[in-house]
C-alpha positions as CSV (number, residue, x, y, z in Angstrom):
1,M,74.7,42.2,114.7
2,Q,71.4,40.8,113.6
3,D,71.2,39.2,116.9
4,L,71.4,42.3,118.7
5,E,68.4,43.3,116.3
6,I,66.9,40.4,116.9
7,Y,67.2,40.8,121.3
8,L,65.7,44.6,120.9
9,F,63.1,43.6,119.2
10,G,62.1,41.1,121.8
11,A,63.1,43.0,125.3
12,L,60.3,45.8,123.0
13,A,57.8,43.1,122.5
14,L,57.9,41.7,125.9
15,F,58.2,45.6,126.8
16,T,54.8,46.2,125.2
17,I,53.0,43.2,126.6
18,W,53.8,44.5,130.1
19,F,52.9,47.3,129.6
20,I,49.5,46.4,128.4
21,R,49.1,44.7,130.8
22,H,49.7,46.9,133.5
23,T,47.3,49.3,131.9
24,I,44.2,46.9,131.5
25,N,44.9,46.1,135.0
26,Y,45.3,50.5,136.2
27,Y,41.8,50.6,134.8
28,Y,40.1,47.8,136.0
29,A,41.6,49.1,139.8
30,K,40.1,53.1,138.9
31,K,36.8,51.4,138.6
32,R,36.8,48.9,141.3
33,M,37.9,52.3,143.4
34,F,35.2,54.0,142.0
35,R,32.2,51.1,143.2
36,H,33.7,51.6,146.4
37,M,33.3,55.3,146.3
38,Q,29.7,55.0,145.3
39,R,29.2,52.9,147.9
40,F,30.7,54.9,151.0
41,A,29.2,58.0,149.5
42,K,25.4,56.1,150.0
43,E,26.6,55.1,153.6
44,G,27.3,58.6,154.3
45,D,31.1,59.3,154.3
46,I,32.2,62.8,153.7
47,D,35.5,62.2,151.9
48,A,33.5,59.6,149.3
49,Q,31.3,62.5,148.7
50,Q,33.2,64.9,147.5
51,Y,35.4,62.4,145.4
52,L,32.5,61.3,143.6
53,A,31.2,65.3,143.3
54,R,34.9,66.0,141.7
55,S,34.5,63.4,139.4
56,Y,30.9,64.0,137.4
57,K,32.2,67.3,137.9
58,K,35.4,66.2,135.7
59,G,34.0,63.1,133.9
60,D,36.8,60.8,135.4
61,M,35.8,57.2,134.6
62,V,32.7,58.6,134.2
63,K,30.4,60.5,131.9
64,K,30.3,64.7,132.8
65,S,27.1,65.6,134.4
66,C,26.5,68.5,136.6
67,A,23.4,67.7,137.3
68,R,24.6,64.4,139.6
69,A,27.4,66.3,140.7
70,A,25.4,68.6,141.9
71,F,23.9,66.1,144.2
72,W,27.0,65.1,145.7
73,Y,27.9,68.3,146.6
74,Q,24.7,69.5,148.0
75,K,25.2,65.7,150.1
76,V,28.2,67.1,150.8
77,A,27.1,71.1,151.5
78,F,25.4,70.3,154.8
79,S,28.5,69.3,156.2
80,G,29.7,72.7,155.8
81,D,31.8,72.5,153.1
82,E,33.0,75.5,151.1
83,E,34.0,74.6,147.9
84,A,30.6,72.3,147.7
85,K,29.0,75.9,148.6
86,G,30.8,77.2,145.7
87,F,29.9,75.0,143.0
88,L,26.1,75.0,143.8
89,E,25.9,78.5,143.7
90,K,27.7,79.0,140.0
91,Y,25.4,76.1,139.5
92,F,22.1,77.2,140.4
93,E,22.9,80.4,138.4
94,N,24.2,79.2,135.3
95,H,20.6,76.4,135.7
96,R,18.7,80.2,136.5
97,K,20.4,81.6,132.8
98,K,19.4,78.7,130.9
99,C,15.8,77.7,132.0
């Protein structure tokens, strides 16, 4: 019976190490992807610009910033995206009320 407990404890320890390692790898992969998206967005890729705008709007992997989200939505809106235009209208409407 004690051998079973030792094996279960060992398996739990290995699983915990595996889980932590994969969580760290996932985090760094997301950060790397975000850096690539920034580069692609600066080069004019509309999908990357939309991704950055949504990321800044939600605060996903970056500090939430409506101003930066508006910047990227503005870039996307010039290409004719309706979602971006709607966000910009709401942003400027709310921004006028604060000033």
